[in-house]
N, C-alpha and C positions, 0 to 999 in steps of 0.2 A: 504494500500500500504506500503510495507516495503522498497523497494529500487527503485530508478529511476536512470538510467544511461544515460548520455548525451554524445554522441560521435561526432567527427567531426574534420575538419582540424584546424590547429593553427590559432588563430586570428579571428575566426568567431563569438565569443561571448558566448562560452559555459559557462564560469564562470559567466558572467553577467546574462545570462538567467537562469542558475542553481540557483543562489542566489535568484532571483526573484521568481522562481517556489517553491523553498524550503520555502521561507517566506510565500508565498500564501498558501501552503499546511501545514504550521507549522511543517516542518521537518528540521532536522539538515542538513547543507550543508557541504560537504567534497570535497575538490579539490585534486584529486589524484596527481597532480604535487607537491603540498605542502607536502602531506603525504610521497611521495617518497623522497623528499629532506630531510625531518625530519628523515626518516628511515636511510638514507645514511649519515646523519650528515652534510649535505651541507647547512643548513639554519642558 
């Protein structure tokens, strides 16, 4: 598996669930909210 995308409404636990799944699958976790903030220089 190369990529797994988790989508949903705000506040439903995507980040929490994503971190747990990534850890279980031994894959890196990337939060697109953080990536966009870094790209835009807002972090």
